N, CA, C and O atoms as a Maestro MAE file, in Angstrom:
{
 s_m_m2io_version
 :::
 2.0.0
}

f_m_ct {
 s_m_title
 :::
 protein
 m_atom[344] {
  # First column is atom index #
  i_m_mmod_type
  r_m_x_coord
  r_m_y_coord
  r_m_z_coord
  i_m_residue_number
  s_m_chain_name
  s_m_pdb_residue_name
  s_m_pdb_atom_name
  i_m_atomic_number
  :::
  1 25 -0.251 -5.684 5.588 1 A "MET " " N  " 7
  2 3 0.698 -5.180 6.555 1 A "MET " " CA " 6
  3 2 0.381 -3.716 6.832 1 A "MET " " C  " 6
  4 15 -0.242 -3.022 6.028 1 A "MET " " O  " 8
  5 25 0.831 -3.281 7.991 2 A "LEU " " N  " 7
  6 3 0.698 -1.877 8.329 2 A "LEU " " CA " 6
  7 2 1.815 -1.471 9.265 2 A "LEU " " C  " 6
  8 15 2.439 -2.315 9.909 2 A "LEU " " O  " 8
  9 25 2.063 -0.179 9.339 3 A "LEU " " N  " 7
  10 3 3.078 0.356 10.224 3 A "LEU " " CA " 6
  11 2 2.404 0.948 11.446 3 A "LEU " " C  " 6
  12 15 1.327 1.536 11.351 3 A "LEU " " O  " 8
  13 25 3.046 0.789 12.597 4 A "GLU " " N  " 7
  14 3 2.567 1.377 13.840 4 A "GLU " " CA " 6
  15 2 3.734 2.022 14.572 4 A "GLU " " C  " 6
  16 15 4.830 1.464 14.631 4 A "GLU " " O  " 8
  17 25 3.487 3.199 15.126 5 A "ARG " " N  " 7
  18 3 4.515 3.871 15.918 5 A "ARG " " CA " 6
  19 2 4.303 3.519 17.386 5 A "ARG " " C  " 6
  20 15 3.190 3.596 17.907 5 A "ARG " " O  " 8
  21 25 5.399 3.130 18.042 6 A "HIS " " N  " 7
  22 3 5.410 2.850 19.476 6 A "HIS " " CA " 6
  23 2 6.563 3.650 20.061 6 A "HIS " " C  " 6
  24 15 7.712 3.209 20.032 6 A "HIS " " O  " 8
  25 25 6.250 4.833 20.594 7 A "GLY " " N  " 7
  26 3 7.308 5.713 21.082 7 A "GLY " " CA " 6
  27 2 8.161 6.184 19.925 7 A "GLY " " C  " 6
  28 15 7.661 6.795 18.981 7 A "GLY " " O  " 8
  29 25 9.456 5.897 19.999 8 A "PHE " " N  " 7
  30 3 10.372 6.292 18.925 8 A "PHE " " CA " 6
  31 2 10.540 5.202 17.868 8 A "PHE " " C  " 6
  32 15 11.225 5.412 16.867 8 A "PHE " " O  " 8
  33 25 9.929 4.053 18.078 9 A "GLU " " N  " 7
  34 3 10.060 2.933 17.143 9 A "GLU " " CA " 6
  35 2 8.867 2.852 16.204 9 A "GLU " " C  " 6
  36 15 7.743 3.187 16.578 9 A "GLU " " O  " 8
  37 25 9.122 2.407 14.985 10 A "VAL " " N  " 7
  38 3 8.061 2.095 14.028 10 A "VAL " " CA " 6
  39 2 8.164 0.614 13.744 10 A "VAL " " C  " 6
  40 15 9.232 0.104 13.407 10 A "VAL " " O  " 8
  41 25 7.038 -0.074 13.884 11 A "GLN " " N  " 7
  42 3 7.010 -1.524 13.676 11 A "GLN " " CA " 6
  43 2 6.038 -1.859 12.558 11 A "GLN " " C  " 6
  44 15 5.038 -1.171 12.350 11 A "GLN " " O  " 8
  45 25 6.352 -2.927 11.844 12 A "ILE " " N  " 7
  46 3 5.455 -3.422 10.811 12 A "ILE " " CA " 6
  47 2 4.775 -4.683 11.359 12 A "ILE " " C  " 6
  48 15 5.411 -5.517 12.003 12 A "ILE " " O  " 8
  49 25 3.480 -4.801 11.091 13 A "ARG " " N  " 7
  50 3 2.762 -5.989 11.559 13 A "ARG " " CA " 6
  51 2 1.716 -6.376 10.515 13 A "ARG " " C  " 6
  52 15 1.382 -5.604 9.616 13 A "ARG " " O  " 8
  53 25 1.223 -7.574 10.665 14 A "THR " " N  " 7
  54 3 0.171 -8.023 9.751 14 A "THR " " CA " 6
  55 2 -1.149 -7.382 10.146 14 A "THR " " C  " 6
  56 15 -1.410 -7.149 11.326 14 A "THR " " O  " 8
  57 25 -1.957 -7.107 9.172 15 A "ASN " " N  " 7
  58 3 -3.254 -6.492 9.379 15 A "ASN " " CA " 6
  59 2 -4.298 -7.580 9.588 15 A "ASN " " C  " 6
  60 15 -4.436 -8.473 8.752 15 A "ASN " " O  " 8
  61 25 -5.029 -7.516 10.688 16 A "GLN " " N  " 7
  62 3 -6.045 -8.514 10.986 16 A "GLN " " CA " 6
  63 2 -7.463 -7.973 10.813 16 A "GLN " " C  " 6
  64 15 -8.431 -8.654 11.150 16 A "GLN " " O  " 8
  65 25 -7.589 -6.763 10.295 17 A "ALA " " N  " 7
  66 3 -8.905 -6.171 10.046 17 A "ALA " " CA " 6
  67 2 -9.578 -6.880 8.865 17 A "ALA " " C  " 6
  68 15 -8.917 -7.609 8.126 17 A "ALA " " O  " 8
  69 25 -10.885 -6.671 8.685 18 A "PRO " " N  " 7
  70 3 -11.558 -7.278 7.536 18 A "PRO " " CA " 6
  71 2 -10.866 -6.899 6.214 18 A "PRO " " C  " 6
  72 15 -10.255 -5.837 6.097 18 A "PRO " " O  " 8
  73 25 -10.979 -7.783 5.241 19 A "ALA " " N  " 7
  74 3 -10.340 -7.567 3.938 19 A "ALA " " CA " 6
  75 2 -10.832 -6.280 3.286 19 A "ALA " " C  " 6
  76 15 -12.002 -5.915 3.408 19 A "ALA " " O  " 8
  77 25 -9.928 -5.602 2.596 20 A "GLU " " N  " 7
  78 3 -10.263 -4.420 1.794 20 A "GLU " " CA " 6
  79 2 -9.989 -4.769 0.340 20 A "GLU " " C  " 6
  80 15 -9.062 -5.523 0.046 20 A "GLU " " O  " 8
  81 25 -10.778 -4.234 -0.556 21 A "ASN " " N  " 7
  82 3 -10.583 -4.481 -1.985 21 A "ASN " " CA " 6
  83 2 -10.518 -5.976 -2.287 21 A "ASN " " C  " 6
  84 15 -9.780 -6.411 -3.172 21 A "ASN " " O  " 8
  85 25 -11.288 -6.744 -1.551 22 A "SER " " N  " 7
  86 3 -11.386 -8.195 -1.731 22 A "SER " " CA " 6
  87 2 -10.106 -8.953 -1.405 22 A "SER " " C  " 6
  88 15 -9.936 -10.090 -1.845 22 A "SER " " O  " 8
  89 25 -9.199 -8.339 -0.637 23 A "CYS " " N  " 7
  90 3 -7.985 -9.077 -0.266 23 A "CYS " " CA " 6
  91 2 -7.499 -8.648 1.116 23 A "CYS " " C  " 6
  92 15 -7.665 -7.496 1.517 23 A "CYS " " O  " 8
  93 25 -6.909 -9.572 1.819 24 A "ARG " " N  " 7
  94 3 -6.392 -9.303 3.162 24 A "ARG " " CA " 6
  95 2 -5.101 -8.485 3.093 24 A "ARG " " C  " 6
  96 15 -4.831 -7.690 3.992 24 A "ARG " " O  " 8
  97 25 -4.333 -8.661 2.083 25 A "THR " " N  " 7
  98 3 -3.054 -7.955 1.986 25 A "THR " " CA " 6
  99 2 -3.159 -6.677 1.157 25 A "THR " " C  " 6
  100 15 -2.239 -6.343 0.411 25 A "THR " " O  " 8
  101 25 -4.267 -5.970 1.285 26 A "ALA " " N  " 7
  102 3 -4.475 -4.738 0.517 26 A "ALA " " CA " 6
  103 2 -3.368 -3.732 0.812 26 A "ALA " " C  " 6
  104 15 -3.050 -3.475 1.973 26 A "ALA " " O  " 8
  105 25 -2.785 -3.167 -0.233 27 A "VAL " " N  " 7
  106 3 -1.709 -2.197 -0.053 27 A "VAL " " CA " 6
  107 2 -2.258 -0.866 0.462 27 A "VAL " " C  " 6
  108 15 -1.494 -0.058 0.989 27 A "VAL " " O  " 8
  109 25 -3.556 -0.620 0.323 28 A "ASP " " N  " 7
  110 3 -4.156 0.601 0.870 28 A "ASP " " CA " 6
  111 2 -3.853 0.734 2.361 28 A "ASP " " C  " 6
  112 15 -3.544 1.828 2.834 28 A "ASP " " O  " 8
  113 25 -3.939 -0.356 3.096 29 A "VAL " " N  " 7
  114 3 -3.691 -0.341 4.544 29 A "VAL " " CA " 6
  115 2 -2.253 0.100 4.824 29 A "VAL " " C  " 6
  116 15 -2.018 0.957 5.676 29 A "VAL " " O  " 8
  117 25 -1.304 -0.483 4.111 30 A "LEU " " N  " 7
  118 3 0.104 -0.128 4.292 30 A "LEU " " CA " 6
  119 2 0.346 1.328 3.912 30 A "LEU " " C  " 6
  120 15 1.013 2.055 4.649 30 A "LEU " " O  " 8
  121 25 -0.186 1.762 2.774 31 A "PHE " " N  " 7
  122 3 0.018 3.145 2.329 31 A "PHE " " CA " 6
  123 2 -0.569 4.142 3.321 31 A "PHE " " C  " 6
  124 15 0.071 5.147 3.632 31 A "PHE " " O  " 8
  125 25 -1.776 3.884 3.823 32 A "ARG " " N  " 7
  126 3 -2.398 4.812 4.781 32 A "ARG " " CA " 6
  127 2 -1.589 4.913 6.066 32 A "ARG " " C  " 6
  128 15 -1.360 6.010 6.574 32 A "ARG " " O  " 8
  129 25 -1.159 3.775 6.592 33 A "SER " " N  " 7
  130 3 -0.406 3.800 7.843 33 A "SER " " CA " 6
  131 2 0.960 4.457 7.645 33 A "SER " " C  " 6
  132 15 1.451 5.138 8.545 33 A "SER " " O  " 8
  133 25 1.571 4.264 6.490 34 A "THR " " N  " 7
  134 3 2.854 4.887 6.186 34 A "THR " " CA " 6
  135 2 2.694 6.402 6.085 34 A "THR " " C  " 6
  136 15 3.527 7.147 6.602 34 A "THR " " O  " 8
  137 25 1.638 6.859 5.428 35 A "ALA " " N  " 7
  138 3 1.375 8.300 5.303 35 A "ALA " " CA " 6
  139 2 1.137 8.928 6.665 35 A "ALA " " C  " 6
  140 15 1.587 10.044 6.923 35 A "ALA " " O  " 8
  141 25 0.438 8.223 7.532 36 A "LYS " " N  " 7
  142 3 0.140 8.741 8.873 36 A "LYS " " CA " 6
  143 2 1.429 8.951 9.680 36 A "LYS " " C  " 6
  144 15 1.548 9.930 10.416 36 A "LYS " " O  " 8
  145 25 2.375 8.046 9.542 37 A "ILE " " N  " 7
  146 3 3.610 8.120 10.322 37 A "ILE " " CA " 6
  147 2 4.645 9.042 9.688 37 A "ILE " " C  " 6
  148 15 5.257 9.851 10.384 37 A "ILE " " O  " 8
  149 25 4.848 8.931 8.379 38 A "TYR " " N  " 7
  150 3 5.953 9.642 7.729 38 A "TYR " " CA " 6
  151 2 5.536 10.887 6.949 38 A "TYR " " C  " 6
  152 15 6.396 11.661 6.529 38 A "TYR " " O  " 8
  153 25 4.251 11.093 6.751 39 A "GLY " " N  " 7
  154 3 3.768 12.309 6.091 39 A "GLY " " CA " 6
  155 2 4.402 12.555 4.732 39 A "GLY " " C  " 6
  156 15 4.449 11.662 3.885 39 A "GLY " " O  " 8
  157 25 4.890 13.775 4.533 40 A "ALA " " N  " 7
  158 3 5.443 14.185 3.244 40 A "ALA " " CA " 6
  159 2 6.719 13.434 2.875 40 A "ALA " " C  " 6
  160 15 7.182 13.534 1.739 40 A "ALA " " O  " 8
  161 25 7.291 12.687 3.808 41 A "GLY " " N  " 7
  162 3 8.513 11.934 3.521 41 A "GLY " " CA " 6
  163 2 8.281 10.608 2.822 41 A "GLY " " C  " 6
  164 15 9.235 9.866 2.585 41 A "GLY " " O  " 8
  165 25 7.029 10.287 2.483 42 A "VAL " " N  " 7
  166 3 6.705 8.998 1.862 42 A "VAL " " CA " 6
  167 2 6.919 9.047 0.351 42 A "VAL " " C  " 6
  168 15 6.522 10.002 -0.315 42 A "VAL " " O  " 8
  169 25 7.547 8.011 -0.171 43 A "LEU " " N  " 7
  170 3 7.625 7.772 -1.607 43 A "LEU " " CA " 6
  171 2 7.101 6.355 -1.835 43 A "LEU " " C  " 6
  172 15 7.753 5.382 -1.459 43 A "LEU " " O  " 8
  173 25 5.924 6.242 -2.451 44 A "ALA " " N  " 7
  174 3 5.327 4.945 -2.755 44 A "ALA " " CA " 6
  175 2 5.655 4.576 -4.195 44 A "ALA " " C  " 6
  176 15 5.617 5.428 -5.083 44 A "ALA " " O  " 8
  177 25 5.974 3.320 -4.426 45 A "VAL " " N  " 7
  178 3 6.261 2.820 -5.767 45 A "VAL " " CA " 6
  179 2 5.270 1.694 -6.057 45 A "VAL " " C  " 6
  180 15 5.243 0.681 -5.359 45 A "VAL " " O  " 8
  181 25 4.459 1.887 -7.095 46 A "VAL " " N  " 7
  182 3 3.439 0.910 -7.478 46 A "VAL " " CA " 6
  183 2 3.851 0.330 -8.821 46 A "VAL " " C  " 6
  184 15 3.884 1.037 -9.828 46 A "VAL " " O  " 8
  185 25 4.166 -0.966 -8.832 47 A "LEU " " N  " 7
  186 3 4.608 -1.614 -10.063 47 A "LEU " " CA " 6
  187 2 3.498 -2.400 -10.742 47 A "LEU " " C  " 6
  188 15 3.482 -2.515 -11.967 47 A "LEU " " O  " 8
  189 25 2.586 -2.932 -9.974 48 A "THR " " N  " 7
  190 3 1.476 -3.693 -10.524 48 A "THR " " CA " 6
  191 2 0.359 -3.693 -9.495 48 A "THR " " C  " 6
  192 15 0.566 -3.280 -8.354 48 A "THR " " O  " 8
  193 25 -0.796 -4.142 -9.877 49 A "GLY " " N  " 7
  194 3 -1.897 -4.172 -8.935 49 A "GLY " " CA " 6
  195 2 -3.103 -4.875 -9.517 49 A "GLY " " C  " 6
  196 15 -3.119 -5.293 -10.675 49 A "GLY " " O  " 8
  197 25 -4.113 -4.989 -8.670 50 A "MET " " N  " 7
  198 3 -5.362 -5.626 -9.087 50 A "MET " " CA " 6
  199 2 -6.512 -4.726 -8.680 50 A "MET " " C  " 6
  200 15 -6.593 -4.308 -7.525 50 A "MET " " O  " 8
  201 25 -7.389 -4.427 -9.600 51 A "GLY " " N  " 7
  202 3 -8.554 -3.616 -9.298 51 A "GLY " " CA " 6
  203 2 -8.155 -2.243 -8.805 51 A "GLY " " C  " 6
  204 15 -7.283 -1.591 -9.379 51 A "GLY " " O  " 8
  205 25 -8.806 -1.808 -7.725 52 A "GLN " " N  " 7
  206 3 -8.544 -0.468 -7.196 52 A "GLN " " CA " 6
  207 2 -7.673 -0.493 -5.947 52 A "GLN " " C  " 6
  208 15 -7.536 0.527 -5.271 52 A "GLN " " O  " 8
  209 25 -7.082 -1.643 -5.632 53 A "ASP " " N  " 7
  210 3 -6.211 -1.724 -4.471 53 A "ASP " " CA " 6
  211 2 -5.043 -0.761 -4.663 53 A "ASP " " C  " 6
  212 15 -4.329 -0.827 -5.664 53 A "ASP " " O  " 8
  213 25 -4.859 0.118 -3.710 54 A "GLY " " N  " 7
  214 3 -3.792 1.111 -3.774 54 A "GLY " " CA " 6
  215 2 -4.289 2.512 -4.049 54 A "GLY " " C  " 6
  216 15 -3.625 3.487 -3.695 54 A "GLY " " O  " 8
  217 25 -5.462 2.630 -4.683 55 A "LEU " " N  " 7
  218 3 -5.989 3.943 -5.049 55 A "LEU " " CA " 6
  219 2 -6.187 4.837 -3.828 55 A "LEU " " C  " 6
  220 15 -5.692 5.964 -3.799 55 A "LEU " " O  " 8
  221 25 -6.906 4.344 -2.822 56 A "HIS " " N  " 7
  222 3 -7.196 5.172 -1.655 56 A "HIS " " CA " 6
  223 2 -5.944 5.422 -0.814 56 A "HIS " " C  " 6
  224 15 -5.789 6.494 -0.229 56 A "HIS " " O  " 8
  225 25 -5.073 4.450 -0.756 57 A "GLY " " N  " 7
  226 3 -3.812 4.646 -0.043 57 A "GLY " " CA " 6
  227 2 -2.955 5.708 -0.709 57 A "GLY " " C  " 6
  228 15 -2.330 6.522 -0.029 57 A "GLY " " O  " 8
  229 25 -2.924 5.706 -2.039 58 A "CYS " " N  " 7
  230 3 -2.171 6.725 -2.778 58 A "CYS " " CA " 6
  231 2 -2.786 8.110 -2.557 58 A "CYS " " C  " 6
  232 15 -2.067 9.101 -2.429 58 A "CYS " " O  " 8
  233 25 -4.098 8.170 -2.514 59 A "GLU " " N  " 7
  234 3 -4.752 9.454 -2.240 59 A "GLU " " CA " 6
  235 2 -4.344 9.979 -0.870 59 A "GLU " " C  " 6
  236 15 -4.106 11.176 -0.706 59 A "GLU " " O  " 8
  237 25 -4.262 9.081 0.118 60 A "GLY " " N  " 7
  238 3 -3.834 9.481 1.452 60 A "GLY " " CA " 6
  239 2 -2.396 9.986 1.469 60 A "GLY " " C  " 6
  240 15 -2.078 10.941 2.177 60 A "GLY " " O  " 8
  241 25 -1.537 9.349 0.697 61 A "ILE " " N  " 7
  242 3 -0.144 9.780 0.608 61 A "ILE " " CA " 6
  243 2 -0.063 11.172 -0.016 61 A "ILE " " C  " 6
  244 15 0.676 12.030 0.467 61 A "ILE " " O  " 8
  245 25 -0.819 11.392 -1.081 62 A "ARG " " N  " 7
  246 3 -0.815 12.708 -1.742 62 A "ARG " " CA " 6
  247 2 -1.364 13.799 -0.814 62 A "ARG " " C  " 6
  248 15 -0.869 14.925 -0.823 62 A "ARG " " O  " 8
  249 25 -2.382 13.469 -0.016 63 A "GLU " " N  " 7
  250 3 -2.973 14.447 0.902 63 A "GLU " " CA " 6
  251 2 -1.967 14.968 1.925 63 A "GLU " " C  " 6
  252 15 -2.073 16.114 2.361 63 A "GLU " " O  " 8
  253 25 -0.993 14.144 2.314 64 A "VAL " " N  " 7
  254 3 0.006 14.583 3.290 64 A "VAL " " CA " 6
  255 2 1.280 15.095 2.620 64 A "VAL " " C  " 6
  256 15 2.257 15.405 3.302 64 A "VAL " " O  " 8
  257 25 1.274 15.183 1.297 65 A "GLY " " N  " 7
  258 3 2.420 15.725 0.572 65 A "GLY " " CA " 6
  259 2 3.439 14.716 0.116 65 A "GLY " " C  " 6
  260 15 4.510 15.094 -0.358 65 A "GLY " " O  " 8
  261 25 3.131 13.426 0.247 66 A "GLY " " N  " 7
  262 3 4.042 12.382 -0.222 66 A "GLY " " CA " 6
  263 2 4.000 12.245 -1.736 66 A "GLY " " C  " 6
  264 15 3.204 12.904 -2.405 66 A "GLY " " O  " 8
  265 25 4.846 11.399 -2.264 67 A "GLN " " N  " 7
  266 3 4.944 11.192 -3.708 67 A "GLN " " CA " 6
  267 2 4.673 9.744 -4.065 67 A "GLN " " C  " 6
  268 15 4.910 8.832 -3.272 67 A "GLN " " O  " 8
  269 25 4.169 9.552 -5.284 68 A "ILE " " N  " 7
  270 3 3.865 8.213 -5.784 68 A "ILE " " CA " 6
  271 2 4.473 8.052 -7.172 68 A "ILE " " C  " 6
  272 15 4.326 8.929 -8.024 68 A "ILE " " O  " 8
  273 25 5.146 6.947 -7.395 69 A "LEU " " N  " 7
  274 3 5.612 6.550 -8.722 69 A "LEU " " CA " 6
  275 2 4.823 5.312 -9.113 69 A "LEU " " C  " 6
  276 15 4.695 4.380 -8.318 69 A "LEU " " O  " 8
  277 25 4.295 5.293 -10.326 70 A "ALA " " N  " 7
  278 3 3.523 4.134 -10.787 70 A "ALA " " CA " 6
  279 2 3.940 3.792 -12.205 70 A "ALA " " C  " 6
  280 15 4.315 4.665 -12.989 70 A "ALA " " O  " 8
  281 25 3.867 2.510 -12.520 71 A "ARG " " N  " 7
  282 3 4.221 2.086 -13.877 71 A "ARG " " CA " 6
  283 2 3.167 2.586 -14.850 71 A "ARG " " C  " 6
  284 15 2.023 2.838 -14.471 71 A "ARG " " O  " 8
  285 25 3.552 2.724 -16.073 72 A "GLN " " N  " 7
  286 3 2.662 3.201 -17.115 72 A "GLN " " CA " 6
  287 2 1.615 2.142 -17.444 72 A "GLN " " C  " 6
  288 15 1.928 0.954 -17.534 72 A "GLN " " O  " 8
  289 25 0.366 2.583 -17.624 73 A "THR " " N  " 7
  290 3 -0.670 1.634 -18.023 73 A "THR " " CA " 6
  291 2 -0.406 1.161 -19.447 73 A "THR " " C  " 6
  292 15 0.294 1.819 -20.217 73 A "THR " " O  " 8
  293 25 -0.971 0.028 -19.775 74 A "GLY " " N  " 7
  294 3 -0.764 -0.535 -21.101 74 A "GLY " " CA " 6
  295 2 0.348 -1.564 -21.134 74 A "GLY " " C  " 6
  296 15 0.464 -2.317 -22.101 74 A "GLY " " O  " 8
  297 25 1.161 -1.609 -20.103 75 A "ILE " " N  " 7
  298 3 2.196 -2.629 -19.991 75 A "ILE " " CA " 6
  299 2 1.517 -3.895 -19.478 75 A "ILE " " C  " 6
  300 15 0.680 -3.803 -18.580 75 A "ILE " " O  " 8
  301 25 1.837 -5.054 -20.000 76 A "PRO " " N  " 7
  302 3 1.151 -6.277 -19.566 76 A "PRO " " CA " 6
  303 2 1.076 -6.406 -18.047 76 A "PRO " " C  " 6
  304 15 2.054 -6.154 -17.342 76 A "PRO " " O  " 8
  305 25 -0.072 -6.794 -17.564 77 A "THR " " N  " 7
  306 3 -0.336 -6.914 -16.133 77 A "THR " " CA " 6
  307 2 -0.050 -8.320 -15.647 77 A "THR " " C  " 6
  308 15 -0.307 -9.292 -16.356 77 A "THR " " O  " 8
  309 25 0.471 -8.426 -14.464 78 A "LEU " " N  " 7
  310 3 0.716 -9.713 -13.817 78 A "LEU " " CA " 6
  311 2 -0.598 -10.216 -13.237 78 A "LEU " " C  " 6
  312 15 -1.277 -9.493 -12.507 78 A "LEU " " O  " 8
  313 25 -0.950 -11.435 -13.556 79 A "PHE " " N  " 7
  314 3 -2.153 -12.030 -12.987 79 A "PHE " " CA " 6
  315 2 -1.737 -12.995 -11.889 79 A "PHE " " C  " 6
  316 15 -0.886 -13.856 -12.111 79 A "PHE " " O  " 8
  317 25 -2.314 -12.864 -10.734 80 A "PHE " " N  " 7
  318 3 -1.942 -13.648 -9.565 80 A "PHE " " CA " 6
  319 2 -3.180 -14.342 -9.047 80 A "PHE " " C  " 6
  320 15 -4.190 -13.702 -8.756 80 A "PHE " " O  " 8
  321 25 -3.096 -15.665 -8.935 81 A "ASP " " N  " 7
  322 3 -4.247 -16.433 -8.487 81 A "ASP " " CA " 6
  323 2 -4.182 -16.773 -6.994 81 A "ASP " " C  " 6
  324 15 -4.990 -17.560 -6.501 81 A "ASP " " O  " 8
  325 25 -3.216 -16.177 -6.273 82 A "GLY " " N  " 7
  326 3 -3.139 -16.379 -4.836 82 A "GLY " " CA " 6
  327 2 -2.249 -17.520 -4.399 82 A "GLY " " C  " 6
  328 15 -2.038 -17.706 -3.200 82 A "GLY " " O  " 8
  329 25 -1.718 -18.294 -5.339 83 A "ARG " " N  " 7
  330 3 -0.874 -19.439 -4.971 83 A "ARG " " CA " 6
  331 2 0.592 -19.122 -5.267 83 A "ARG " " C  " 6
  332 15 0.925 -18.623 -6.342 83 A "ARG " " O  " 8
  333 25 1.436 -19.411 -4.328 84 A "SER " " N  " 7
  334 3 2.870 -19.217 -4.505 84 A "SER " " CA " 6
  335 2 3.421 -20.240 -5.497 84 A "SER " " C  " 6
  336 15 3.009 -21.400 -5.492 84 A "SER " " O  " 8
  337 25 4.338 -19.813 -6.333 85 A "ARG " " N  " 7
  338 3 4.964 -20.721 -7.302 85 A "ARG " " CA " 6
  339 2 6.376 -21.110 -6.854 85 A "ARG " " C  " 6
  340 15 7.050 -21.883 -7.534 85 A "ARG " " O  " 8
  341 25 6.819 -20.582 -5.722 86 A "SER " " N  " 7
  342 3 8.199 -20.863 -5.280 86 A "SER " " CA " 6
  343 2 8.282 -22.182 -4.534 86 A "SER " " C  " 6
  344 15 9.362 -22.575 -4.092 86 A "SER " " O  " 8
  :::
 }
 m_bond[343] {
  # First column is bond index #
  i_m_from
  i_m_to
  i_m_order
  :::
  1 1 2 1
  2 2 3 1
  3 3 4 2
  4 3 5 1
  5 5 6 1
  6 6 7 1
  7 7 8 2
  8 7 9 1
  9 9 10 1
  10 10 11 1
  11 11 12 2
  12 11 13 1
  13 13 14 1
  14 14 15 1
  15 15 16 2
  16 15 17 1
  17 17 18 1
  18 18 19 1
  19 19 20 2
  20 19 21 1
  21 21 22 1
  22 22 23 1
  23 23 24 2
  24 23 25 1
  25 25 26 1
  26 26 27 1
  27 27 28 2
  28 27 29 1
  29 29 30 1
  30 30 31 1
  31 31 32 2
  32 31 33 1
  33 33 34 1
  34 34 35 1
  35 35 36 2
  36 35 37 1
  37 37 38 1
  38 38 39 1
  39 39 40 2
  40 39 41 1
  41 41 42 1
  42 42 43 1
  43 43 44 2
  44 43 45 1
  45 45 46 1
  46 46 47 1
  47 47 48 2
  48 47 49 1
  49 49 50 1
  50 50 51 1
  51 51 52 2
  52 51 53 1
  53 53 54 1
  54 54 55 1
  55 55 56 2
  56 55 57 1
  57 57 58 1
  58 58 59 1
  59 59 60 2
  60 59 61 1
  61 61 62 1
  62 62 63 1
  63 63 64 2
  64 63 65 1
  65 65 66 1
  66 66 67 1
  67 67 68 2
  68 67 69 1
  69 69 70 1
  70 70 71 1
  71 71 72 2
  72 71 73 1
  73 73 74 1
  74 74 75 1
  75 75 76 2
  76 75 77 1
  77 77 78 1
  78 78 79 1
  79 79 80 2
  80 79 81 1
  81 81 82 1
  82 82 83 1
  83 83 84 2
  84 83 85 1
  85 85 86 1
  86 86 87 1
  87 87 88 2
  88 87 89 1
  89 89 90 1
  90 90 91 1
  91 91 92 2
  92 91 93 1
  93 93 94 1
  94 94 95 1
  95 95 96 2
  96 95 97 1
  97 97 98 1
  98 98 99 1
  99 99 100 2
  100 99 101 1
  101 101 102 1
  102 102 103 1
  103 103 104 2
  104 103 105 1
  105 105 106 1
  106 106 107 1
  107 107 108 2
  108 107 109 1
  109 109 110 1
  110 110 111 1
  111 111 112 2
  112 111 113 1
  113 113 114 1
  114 114 115 1
  115 115 116 2
  116 115 117 1
  117 117 118 1
  118 118 119 1
  119 119 120 2
  120 119 121 1
  121 121 122 1
  122 122 123 1
  123 123 124 2
  124 123 125 1
  125 125 126 1
  126 126 127 1
  127 127 128 2
  128 127 129 1
  129 129 130 1
  130 130 131 1
  131 131 132 2
  132 131 133 1
  133 133 134 1
  134 134 135 1
  135 135 136 2
  136 135 137 1
  137 137 138 1
  138 138 139 1
  139 139 140 2
  140 139 141 1
  141 141 142 1
  142 142 143 1
  143 143 144 2
  144 143 145 1
  145 145 146 1
  146 146 147 1
  147 147 148 2
  148 147 149 1
  149 149 150 1
  150 150 151 1
  151 151 152 2
  152 151 153 1
  153 153 154 1
  154 154 155 1
  155 155 156 2
  156 155 157 1
  157 157 158 1
  158 158 159 1
  159 159 160 2
  160 159 161 1
  161 161 162 1
  162 162 163 1
  163 163 164 2
  164 163 165 1
  165 165 166 1
  166 166 167 1
  167 167 168 2
  168 167 169 1
  169 169 170 1
  170 170 171 1
  171 171 172 2
  172 171 173 1
  173 173 174 1
  174 174 175 1
  175 175 176 2
  176 175 177 1
  177 177 178 1
  178 178 179 1
  179 179 180 2
  180 179 181 1
  181 181 182 1
  182 182 183 1
  183 183 184 2
  184 183 185 1
  185 185 186 1
  186 186 187 1
  187 187 188 2
  188 187 189 1
  189 189 190 1
  190 190 191 1
  191 191 192 2
  192 191 193 1
  193 193 194 1
  194 194 195 1
  195 195 196 2
  196 195 197 1
  197 197 198 1
  198 198 199 1
  199 199 200 2
  200 199 201 1
  201 201 202 1
  202 202 203 1
  203 203 204 2
  204 203 205 1
  205 205 206 1
  206 206 207 1
  207 207 208 2
  208 207 209 1
  209 209 210 1
  210 210 211 1
  211 211 212 2
  212 211 213 1
  213 213 214 1
  214 214 215 1
  215 215 216 2
  216 215 217 1
  217 217 218 1
  218 218 219 1
  219 219 220 2
  220 219 221 1
  221 221 222 1
  222 222 223 1
  223 223 224 2
  224 223 225 1
  225 225 226 1
  226 226 227 1
  227 227 228 2
  228 227 229 1
  229 229 230 1
  230 230 231 1
  231 231 232 2
  232 231 233 1
  233 233 234 1
  234 234 235 1
  235 235 236 2
  236 235 237 1
  237 237 238 1
  238 238 239 1
  239 239 240 2
  240 239 241 1
  241 241 242 1
  242 242 243 1
  243 243 244 2
  244 243 245 1
  245 245 246 1
  246 246 247 1
  247 247 248 2
  248 247 249 1
  249 249 250 1
  250 250 251 1
  251 251 252 2
  252 251 253 1
  253 253 254 1
  254 254 255 1
  255 255 256 2
  256 255 257 1
  257 257 258 1
  258 258 259 1
  259 259 260 2
  260 259 261 1
  261 261 262 1
  262 262 263 1
  263 263 264 2
  264 263 265 1
  265 265 266 1
  266 266 267 1
  267 267 268 2
  268 267 269 1
  269 269 270 1
  270 270 271 1
  271 271 272 2
  272 271 273 1
  273 273 274 1
  274 274 275 1
  275 275 276 2
  276 275 277 1
  277 277 278 1
  278 278 279 1
  279 279 280 2
  280 279 281 1
  281 281 282 1
  282 282 283 1
  283 283 284 2
  284 283 285 1
  285 285 286 1
  286 286 287 1
  287 287 288 2
  288 287 289 1
  289 289 290 1
  290 290 291 1
  291 291 292 2
  292 291 293 1
  293 293 294 1
  294 294 295 1
  295 295 296 2
  296 295 297 1
  297 297 298 1
  298 298 299 1
  299 299 300 2
  300 299 301 1
  301 301 302 1
  302 302 303 1
  303 303 304 2
  304 303 305 1
  305 305 306 1
  306 306 307 1
  307 307 308 2
  308 307 309 1
  309 309 310 1
  310 310 311 1
  311 311 312 2
  312 311 313 1
  313 313 314 1
  314 314 315 1
  315 315 316 2
  316 315 317 1
  317 317 318 1
  318 318 319 1
  319 319 320 2
  320 319 321 1
  321 321 322 1
  322 322 323 1
  323 323 324 2
  324 323 325 1
  325 325 326 1
  326 326 327 1
  327 327 328 2
  328 327 329 1
  329 329 330 1
  330 330 331 1
  331 331 332 2
  332 331 333 1
  333 333 334 1
  334 334 335 1
  335 335 336 2
  336 335 337 1
  337 337 338 1
  338 338 339 1
  339 339 340 2
  340 339 341 1
  341 341 342 1
  342 342 343 1
  343 343 344 2
  :::
 }
}
């Protein structure tokens, strides 16, 4: 997903660009677009992740003065195989 500004409105849409970090739903895309629109007003919360997904997006948020909260490493990680269990 990503955010786009259209005049005074901000809309969220699905990202159709090539996969990043080996996944289509990379949070880097969302974080970068959020930082671009909201700048220093961004607060990102990272609870879990896979590989380096989120790293570059978090760097973009920090570059514009936003803040990031992340869970402490060493806490058991959620493993997701891509299939919904609901």
